[in-house]
C-alpha distance (Angstrom), angle and dihedral (degrees) to the residues before:
residue distance angle dihedral
M1 . . .
Y2 3.80 . .
N3 3.79 128.6 .
F4 3.82 118.9 -151.0
T5 3.77 130.4 -173.2
T6 3.81 115.5 -155.0
D7 3.78 135.3 177.1
N8 3.78 144.1 -175.0
G9 3.78 114.6 -63.7
V10 3.81 97.6 39.4
F11 3.79 128.7 100.4
S12 3.80 116.0 -95.9
K13 3.80 95.6 0.7
T14 3.81 93.3 170.1
G15 3.81 94.5 61.4
V16 3.77 144.4 -40.7
D17 3.81 109.0 -51.7
Y18 3.79 120.2 -123.5
G19 3.81 93.6 -115.7
T20 3.80 91.2 58.7
L21 3.81 90.2 49.8
V22 3.82 90.9 51.5
L23 3.82 90.0 48.0
L24 3.81 93.2 48.7
E25 3.80 91.8 49.5
A26 3.82 90.7 52.5
V27 3.80 93.9 44.9
A28 3.82 91.5 48.3
A29 3.81 88.5 60.0
E30 3.82 90.7 57.2
P31 3.77 129.3 81.8
L32 3.81 109.9 -115.0
S33 3.78 129.8 -177.2
G34 3.77 139.5 163.0
P35 3.79 124.0 12.6
I36 3.82 118.2 2.4
L37 3.80 127.1 -171.3
D38 3.80 123.8 -152.1
L39 3.81 98.2 -157.1
G40 3.80 112.2 -157.6
C41 3.80 91.5 8.7
G42 3.79 97.9 -173.8
Y43 3.80 106.4 -169.9
G44 3.81 92.4 -17.6
V45 3.80 108.3 -96.9
I46 3.81 95.1 138.0
S47 3.81 92.3 44.5
V48 3.81 94.4 50.4
V49 3.80 95.7 44.8
L50 3.82 96.3 44.0
K51 3.80 93.5 47.1
D52 3.80 88.1 51.3
L53 3.82 91.6 49.6
Y54 3.81 94.1 42.4
P55 3.83 106.5 29.9
E56 3.81 91.8 166.3
C57 3.82 91.4 61.6
S58 3.78 123.2 88.7
M59 3.80 111.9 -125.5
T60 3.79 128.4 -150.3
S61 3.81 120.4 -173.7
V62 3.81 123.2 -165.7
D63 3.78 135.9 175.8
V64 3.79 134.4 163.7
N65 3.83 89.8 -133.5
P66 3.84 112.4 84.4
R67 3.83 91.7 -156.3
A68 3.81 90.6 53.6
V69 3.80 89.4 51.6
E70 3.83 91.1 50.3
L71 3.79 89.5 51.2
T72 3.81 92.4 46.9
Q73 3.81 90.1 53.9
L74 3.81 90.6 47.1
N75 3.81 91.7 48.3
C76 3.79 92.2 47.0
D77 3.81 89.5 51.0
Q78 3.81 95.7 47.3
N79 3.83 91.1 46.6
H80 3.83 92.5 45.7
T81 3.79 91.4 -117.8
E82 3.80 127.1 148.3
S83 3.79 118.9 -139.6
T84 3.76 136.5 145.5
V85 3.80 100.8 -120.6
L86 3.81 119.9 -162.8
V87 3.78 141.3 169.7
S88 3.79 102.1 -123.1
D89 3.77 135.1 155.0
G90 3.78 95.7 -132.2
F91 3.79 106.9 -56.8
S92 3.83 97.0 -18.5
Q93 3.84 93.0 116.5
L94 3.83 93.3 37.9
K95 3.80 100.7 62.3
E96 3.82 95.9 137.9
S97 3.80 97.2 32.4
S98 3.78 127.0 106.8
F99 3.78 130.2 -172.9
N100 3.79 141.6 -159.9
A101 3.80 89.7 -144.0
V102 3.78 137.0 18.7
I103 3.80 113.2 -163.9
T104 3.80 122.1 -171.5
N105 3.76 146.7 163.9
P106 3.81 91.0 -159.3
P107 3.81 124.0 -144.1
I108 3.81 96.0 -105.1
R109 3.79 93.9 -177.4
A110 3.82 88.8 62.9
G111 3.82 86.8 73.2
K112 3.79 138.5 -118.9
K113 3.80 94.0 -71.8
V114 3.82 91.3 60.9
I115 3.80 95.2 39.1
Y116 3.79 94.8 47.8
Q117 3.81 89.9 48.8
M118 3.81 87.4 54.7
F119 3.82 88.8 53.3
E120 3.82 92.2 49.4
D121 3.80 92.9 47.1
A122 3.80 90.9 47.3
F123 3.80 89.4 53.7
T124 3.82 89.9 52.2
H125 3.81 92.8 49.5
L126 3.79 98.3 44.4
N127 3.78 120.7 101.0
K128 3.80 117.3 -127.0
Q129 3.83 107.9 -73.2
G130 3.81 88.7 18.5
K131 3.78 119.7 140.0
L132 3.76 138.2 -137.8
M133 3.80 114.9 -151.6
L134 3.78 123.4 -177.0
V135 3.77 141.8 158.8
I136 3.79 125.0 -131.5
Q137 3.77 133.3 163.5
R138 3.78 117.0 -113.4
K139 3.81 90.4 -128.9
Q140 3.83 89.9 52.2
G141 3.79 95.9 55.2
A142 3.80 110.1 -73.2
E143 3.81 92.6 145.9
S144 3.82 94.6 50.4
A145 3.82 90.3 44.5
L146 3.81 89.5 52.5
K147 3.83 90.0 52.1
K148 3.82 91.6 48.0
L149 3.81 91.2 50.4
E150 3.81 91.2 47.9
E151 3.83 88.4 53.6
L152 3.79 93.2 47.0
F153 3.82 101.7 39.6
G154 3.79 100.7 22.4
N155 3.82 87.9 -122.0
C156 3.77 141.9 52.9
T157 3.78 131.8 167.2
A158 3.77 130.9 -169.3
V159 3.81 95.0 -133.2
S160 3.80 93.5 179.9
R161 3.79 137.8 18.1
D162 3.78 121.0 -172.6
R163 3.82 128.4 162.5
G164 3.79 92.1 -23.7
Y165 3.82 95.3 -45.0
W166 3.79 116.2 119.9
V167 3.78 123.6 -162.3
L168 3.80 107.8 -151.3
E169 3.79 124.0 -161.7
S170 3.79 128.9 -169.0
H171 3.80 128.4 177.9
K172 3.79 126.1 -148.6
L173 3.79 104.0 -130.7
T174 3.82 98.8 178.2
D175 3.81 137.7 47.0
């Protein structure tokens, strides 16, 4: 159904990783509307699939890797998908932007400091009632990520667990 071009230097270049599939399945079961951010978009799988599932939503795709951003734009074009695609270190190019949903398969190997900063920045850029959804393996810190999100948002639920992958969801309840 979808056609993706990948290259060296991007995560999971040989095919869509299982964590992303688990995340997409969980997100597809959720109602989404308005602006959505694919944070750390890689070569654009989440952006393409979510825009297809939710054509009324506006999609923004960001990654720190310029090659990943080129590939996301290419994949959006070849899958007839609209997204604003930007090179951005986290939210650095999105200072005034806000979203109803931030979806991410975070770069776990970057470490907790980077990942937790992504969580904090997502909280700042979410509209009231907005949601952060992410996938993380249990063995790579899902339980500590859940605790961090509970601290930050006041809530966090593991909405899906599959083969060691947890999909975590937090809602911003205040402005």
